[in-house]
C-alpha positions in Angstrom: 10.2 71.9 98.9 11.7 68.4 98.1 8.8 67.6 95.8 9.2 70.8 93.7 12.9 70.0 93.2 12.1 66.4 92.1 9.3 67.7 89.8 11.6 70.3 88.3 14.3 67.7 87.6 11.8 65.3 86.0 10.4 68.1 83.9 14.0 69.0 82.8 14.7 65.4 81.9 11.5 65.0 79.9 12.3 68.3 78.1 15.8 67.0 77.2 14.5 63.6 76.1 11.8 65.3 73.9 14.5 67.6 72.4 16.7 64.7 71.6 13.9 62.8 70.0 12.8 65.7 67.8 16.4 66.5 66.9 17.1 63.0 65.8 13.9 62.8 63.7 15.3 65.8 61.7 19.0 64.9 61.6 18.6 61.2 60.6 16.9 61.9 57.3 19.2 64.8 56.5 22.2 62.6 57.1 20.7 59.9 54.9 20.1 62.5 52.1 23.7 63.9 52.6 25.1 60.4 52.2 23.1 59.8 49.0 24.3 63.1 47.6 27.9 62.1 48.3 27.3 58.9 46.4 25.7 60.8 43.5 28.6 63.2 43.5 31.0 60.3 43.2 29.1 59.1 40.0 26.7 56.6 41.5 23.4 57.7 40.1 21.6 54.6 41.3 20.4 56.3 44.5 16.9 56.9 45.8 15.8 58.8 48.9 12.9 57.1 50.7 10.8 59.1 53.2 7.6 58.3 54.8 6.9 61.9 55.6 5.6 64.7 53.4 7.2 67.6 55.4 10.0 69.8 54.2 12.6 67.0 54.4 10.3 64.7 52.5 9.9 67.4 49.8 13.6 67.9 49.7 14.1 64.1 49.2 11.5 64.1 46.4 13.3 66.9 44.6 16.5 65.0 45.0 15.0 61.9 43.4 13.6 64.0 40.6 17.0 65.6 40.0 18.7 62.2 39.9 16.0 60.9 37.5 16.6 63.9 35.1 20.3 63.4 35.3 19.8 59.8 34.3 17.6 60.8 31.4 20.2 63.4 30.2 23.0 60.9 30.7 21.2 58.2 28.6 20.4 60.8 25.9 24.0 62.0 25.7 25.2 58.4 25.7 22.8 57.4 22.9 23.8 60.4 20.8 27.5 59.8 21.3 27.1 56.2 20.4 25.2 57.1 17.2 27.9 59.6 16.3 30.6 56.9 16.6 28.5 54.5 14.5 28.1 57.1 11.8 31.8 57.9 12.0 32.9 54.3 11.9 30.8 53.3 9.0 30.9 56.7 7.3 27.2 56.9 7.1 25.7 59.6 5.0 22.3 60.5 6.4 21.3 62.2 3.2 21.7 59.0 1.3 19.4 57.2 3.8 16.9 60.0 3.6 16.7 59.7 -0.2 16.2 55.9 0.1 13.6 56.2 2.7 11.7 59.3 1.4 12.4 59.7 -2.3 9.2 61.8 -2.8 10.5 64.4 -0.3 13.9 65.0 -2.1 
């Protein structure tokens, strides 16, 4: 009877230890991703989620990285367009004039 009580307690402890291990392997990457999302929300788009796994959390991180990459492309495109707009406005550039100079046969 004593042995079965000890064996039961050991089994319970091993079960709790295994549950804690598996829980932390899920929670740690999710917390890391959550912190990266908070940084991105604050405007820091220089974030990257690294995961050595290809499970659902790894796929979520990969999608996060793709989203940040697309945001950066869009941001750079808008920045370039806006910069070009202010250059045109500052120097009062007329694109039709440049098109005639560059492609007279088309006009």
